[in-house]
C-alpha positions in Angstrom: 3.9 -23.0 -4.5 3.3 -24.2 -8.1 2.9 -21.4 -10.6 -0.4 -20.4 -11.8 -1.1 -20.9 -15.4 -3.2 -18.5 -17.7 -6.3 -20.7 -17.2 -9.6 -19.1 -16.7 -12.0 -16.6 -18.1 -9.6 -13.8 -17.4 -6.8 -15.2 -19.4 -6.1 -16.2 -23.0 -4.8 -19.7 -23.3 -1.2 -19.7 -24.6 1.4 -22.2 -25.1 4.3 -20.0 -24.2 5.2 -19.2 -20.3 4.9 -15.7 -21.0 2.9 -13.6 -18.4 -0.7 -13.8 -19.2 -2.8 -10.9 -20.4 -5.5 -9.9 -17.9 -8.6 -8.9 -20.2 -10.9 -7.3 -17.8 -8.4 -5.0 -15.4 -10.6 -2.6 -13.9 -9.4 0.8 -12.4 -10.0 0.0 -8.8 -7.3 -2.5 -9.2 -4.9 -0.7 -11.4 -1.2 -1.6 -11.1 -0.7 1.8 -10.6 -0.7 1.1 -6.9 1.9 -1.6 -7.1 5.1 -0.2 -5.4 6.0 0.6 -2.0 3.7 0.4 1.0 3.3 4.1 1.0 2.6 4.3 -3.0 -0.1 1.5 -2.5 -1.6 3.6 0.5 -2.0 6.7 -1.6 -3.3 4.8 -4.5 -5.9 2.8 -2.4 -6.9 5.8 -0.1 -9.9 7.7 -1.4 -8.7 11.4 -2.3 -11.9 13.1 -1.0 -15.3 12.3 0.8 -17.4 12.0 -2.3 -17.7 8.2 -2.1 -18.7 8.3 1.7 -21.3 11.1 0.9 -22.7 9.1 -2.0 -23.1 6.1 0.6 -24.6 8.2 3.0 -27.2 9.2 0.5 -28.0 5.8 -0.4 -28.3 4.4 3.1 -30.4 7.3 4.2 -32.8 6.1 1.8 -32.4 2.4 2.3 -29.9 -0.3 1.8 -26.2 0.0 0.0 -24.8 -3.0 -1.9 -21.3 -2.8 -2.6 -20.3 -5.2 -5.3 -16.6 -5.9 -4.9 -15.9 -9.2 -7.1 -12.2 -7.9 -7.3 -11.5 -8.4 -3.8 -11.1 -12.4 -4.6 -10.8 -11.8 -8.3 -8.0 -9.3 -8.2 -5.9 -12.4 -7.3 -6.0 -13.2 -11.2 -4.1 -9.9 -12.1 -1.0 -10.7 -10.2 0.0 -14.4 -11.1 3.3 -13.7 -9.4 2.1 -12.7 -6.2 2.1 -15.1 -3.3 -1.0 -15.5 -1.0 0.5 -13.4 1.7 1.6 -10.6 -0.9 -2.0 -10.6 -2.3 -3.5 -10.2 1.1 -1.4 -7.3 1.9 -2.3 -5.8 -1.4 -6.2 -6.6 -1.0 -5.7 -5.3 2.7 -5.3 -1.8 1.6 -8.5 -1.8 -0.8 -10.4 -3.0 2.5 -8.9 -0.1 4.2 -9.8 2.2 1.5 -13.3 0.8 1.5 -13.8 1.2 5.3 -12.6 4.7 5.0 -15.6 5.6 2.8 -18.0 3.7 5.1 -17.1 5.5 8.2 -20.3 6.6 9.9 -22.3 4.3 7.8 -24.3 1.7 9.9 -23.3 -1.6 9.2 -27.0 -3.0 9.1 -27.4 -0.6 5.9 -24.7 -2.3 4.3 -24.5 -5.3 2.1 -21.3 -6.7 0.7 -21.0 -9.0 -2.3 -18.0 -10.8 -3.3 -17.3 -13.4 -5.9 -14.6 -14.7 -8.4 -16.0 -13.1 -11.4 -19.1 -14.0 -13.5 -17.5 -15.4 -16.8 -18.0 -18.8 -17.6 -14.5 -20.3 -17.4 -12.5 -22.9 -15.6 -11.7 -20.8 -12.4 -9.4 -23.6 -11.7 -6.7 -20.7 -10.2 -9.4 -18.7 -7.9 -8.2 -17.8 -4.6 -9.8 -20.0 -1.9 -12.2 -18.2 0.1 -10.5 -19.4 3.4 -7.3 -17.3 2.3 -9.3 -14.2 2.3 -12.5 -14.4 4.5 -11.1 -12.5 7.4 -10.5 -9.4 4.7 -14.1 -9.9 3.6 -15.3 -10.0 7.1 -13.3 -6.8 8.2 -15.6 -4.8 5.9 -18.4 -3.2 8.5 -21.4 -4.8 6.7 -25.0 -6.2 8.1 -24.8 -9.0 5.3 -22.2 -10.8 3.1 -23.0 -12.3 0.0 -20.7 -14.9 -1.6 -20.6 -17.6 -4.1 -21.6 -21.0 -2.8 -23.5 -22.8 -5.7 -21.1 -23.4 -8.6 -18.7 -26.4 -8.6 -15.7 -24.6 -7.9 -16.8 -23.0 -4.7 -19.7 -24.9 -3.3 -17.5 -27.0 -1.0 -16.2 -23.9 0.8 -19.7 -24.2 3.0 -17.5 -26.0 5.4 -15.5 -23.3 6.1 -18.3 -21.7 8.2 -17.6 -24.5 10.8 -14.4 -22.5 11.8 -15.4 -19.2 10.8 -17.8 -16.9 12.8 -19.9 -13.9 11.4 -19.5 -10.6 13.0 -22.0 -9.8 15.7 -25.4 -9.0 14.3 -24.5 -9.9 10.5 -25.9 -12.5 8.2 -24.6 -14.4 5.6 -26.3 -14.6 1.8 -24.6 -17.6 0.4 -25.4 -18.3 -3.5 -28.1 -21.2 -3.9 -28.4 -20.8 -7.4 -25.9 -19.5 -9.8 -25.2 -18.0 -13.3 -22.6 -20.8 -14.0 -25.0 -23.2 -15.8 -28.4 -22.9 -17.6 -29.4 -26.0 -15.6 -32.1 -24.7 -13.1 -31.4 -25.9 -9.7 -34.1 -28.2 -8.2 -35.6 -26.6 -5.0 -34.7 -29.6 -3.0 -31.0 -28.7 -3.9 -31.6 -25.2 -2.9 -33.1 -26.2 0.4 -30.3 -28.9 1.0 -27.9 -26.0 0.5 -29.5 -23.6 2.8 -29.7 -26.3 5.6 -25.9 -26.9 5.4 -25.4 -23.3 6.1 -28.5 -22.9 8.9 -26.5 -25.5 10.9 -23.4 -23.6 11.0 -24.4 -19.7 11.0 -27.8 -20.1 12.6 -31.3 -19.8 10.5 -31.7 -16.3 11.8 -28.3 -15.1 10.1 -29.1 -16.6 6.7 -30.7 -15.1 3.5 -30.8 -17.2 0.3 -29.2 -15.6 -2.5 -27.6 -16.0 -5.9 -23.8 -16.5 -6.7 -23.9 -13.1 -8.7 -26.1 -11.3 -11.1 -28.0 -13.7 -13.3 -29.3 -11.2 -16.2 -27.7 -12.1 -19.4 -25.2 -14.5 -18.1 -27.6 -17.3 -18.5 -29.3 -18.4 -21.8 -32.7 -16.6 -21.8 -34.6 -14.4 -19.2 -37.1 -17.3 -18.6 -34.2 -19.3 -17.1 -33.6 -16.5 -14.9 -37.0 -16.3 -13.4 -37.0 -20.1 -13.2 -34.1 -20.3 -11.1 -35.4 -17.3 -9.1 -38.7 -19.2 -8.4 -36.9 -22.4 -7.5 -34.6 -20.6 -5.2 -38.1 -19.2 -3.3 -39.5 -22.7 -3.2 -36.2 -24.2 -1.9 -36.1 -21.4 0.7 -39.7 -22.1 1.9 -38.8 -26.1 2.0 -35.8 -25.3 4.2 -37.9 -22.9 6.5 -40.6 -25.7 6.8 -37.8 -28.3 7.7 -36.2 -26.1 10.2 -39.4 -25.2 11.8 -40.3 -29.0 12.2 -36.6 -29.4 14.0 -37.2 -26.5 16.4 -40.5 -28.1 17.6 
């Protein structure tokens, strides 16, 4: 496979062929876990029940959202890994996460994955197709994914071949943080209708690619995007209602 170049929000762009420097390495994906399979398992497995206890406390009161951008984005940390090697590495992290979620009702859990919120080329993002089974292996009632930016919007077709777990819903991003341009409600509706045909309207929730916050130019842009997301969802709902008659 062609080598991945240091191109993207994580890397500085250098003219040399030296290994790129990852600027935003997170503790959960520390290279301390790299080595033998047994060493990786020891590094990934929770050392105590504190994570599960905290999760139980949250779900007893409502919904637990797990933000795991590193499941796709951790790929950028290891440019020498092949996809199969990275899948083995990521699978151990999923195993650790599932260990922490034991006993938590899936319907109380929402999992968010993305490829990082930085504004960059994202040319070397790992395709969703290569990891979607790992994402869906986490016992969650809802899966939130990026689907509105120009690098990943095309991946909606993946759901022609991939089935959600029984009882789960999908929350694709239909507005995003990658641009200050405010998505038109009709575009939002079109995006939702594509997914509705594949996963069923009853299993679909309109979402954002990632947290908007200060990732766009002004708070008014955030509110405008959310307003048009809501209007687009209403347009899609009306269209689905007409078609069901």
